[in-house]
N, C-alpha and C positions, 0 to 999 in steps of 0.2 A: 508436498509436491504432488502433482497430478499428471496424468498423461492426456494426450489429445483424445483418446477413446473415452476418458472420464469426463472431459470438458471439451466438446468439439468446437465450440465458438466462445472464446474467452471474452469477446466484446460484449456478450450478453450478461456478464457477471457484474455484480454490484459490490463495491468496496465500502465498508463502513468503519469509521474510526470513532472510538469512544474514549472519553477522558473521565475517569472515576465514575463509569457507568452512564454518562451522558453522551449522546451522539453529538459530535462536533464536526464531522464530515460524512457525507454520503454521496456517492456518485457511481455512474456506470463506467466500466472500463472502455466503452466506446468513445468516451470523452477525452481520452488521452490524445495528445498532439501526435504522437507516433504510436501505431498499434503494436501489440505484443509481438506478432511475427516479425515485423520490421526491426524492433529492438533486439530480438534474439539474433536475427540475421546480422545486423550491424555489429553487435558486440562479438559475435563469433568470428567475424572477419578480423578483428583486432587481437583477440586472445582466445585460447581454448576454453570453452565452457565445460565444466565438470559437474557431476552430480552434486547437488547441494549448493552450487553457486547461486547467488541472488543478484538480480539486476535492479538497482535502485533508480526509480524514475522521477523522484520528486514528490510533490504533494498537490492535491486539489486546492483551490482557493478557499478562503474563509478561515484561515488559521493565524495565530500570532497577532501581528500588528494589524492585519486586515479585519479583525473582529472589533466590534464596538460593544463594550470596552475591550481593549487588547487582552488576549489570553495567552499567558506564558506558562510553561511547565515548571513545576517546582518539586523539590524532594518530597517523596511520598506519593506523588501522583501515579496513577496506573493508566497506561495507554494500551488500548487493545485495537488491533486491526483485524477485520474479519472479511473473508470472501467466501460465502456459502458454496460448498462443494469443493473448496480448496483447503481452507483451514483458518485457524485463529492464531494470531501472534500477540502475546501480551508481555509488557515490560513495565517494571516499576522504575520511576525516576529516582536516582540517588544523587547526593551532593557530590561535587567534584572531589 
């Protein structure tokens, strides 16, 4: 997590998603339908946001069935999401 002092304009940040080391998504946060300040404001009107809370906004285009050929996650895949200056989140896909 970061503070406004560390990242004064989040709309300038780029989000990159990799699957097993290959870039599958990359986009600027300015492309979000609703900007970050709006999302935080909206969510905080509905519920109390606490340190560590995460607001999930969905995904950029170009994943799953929208790819040619379609690309689906399978057990053993490693997905990493990175926003420089904010951090990296990586997870391995496991079977149900």
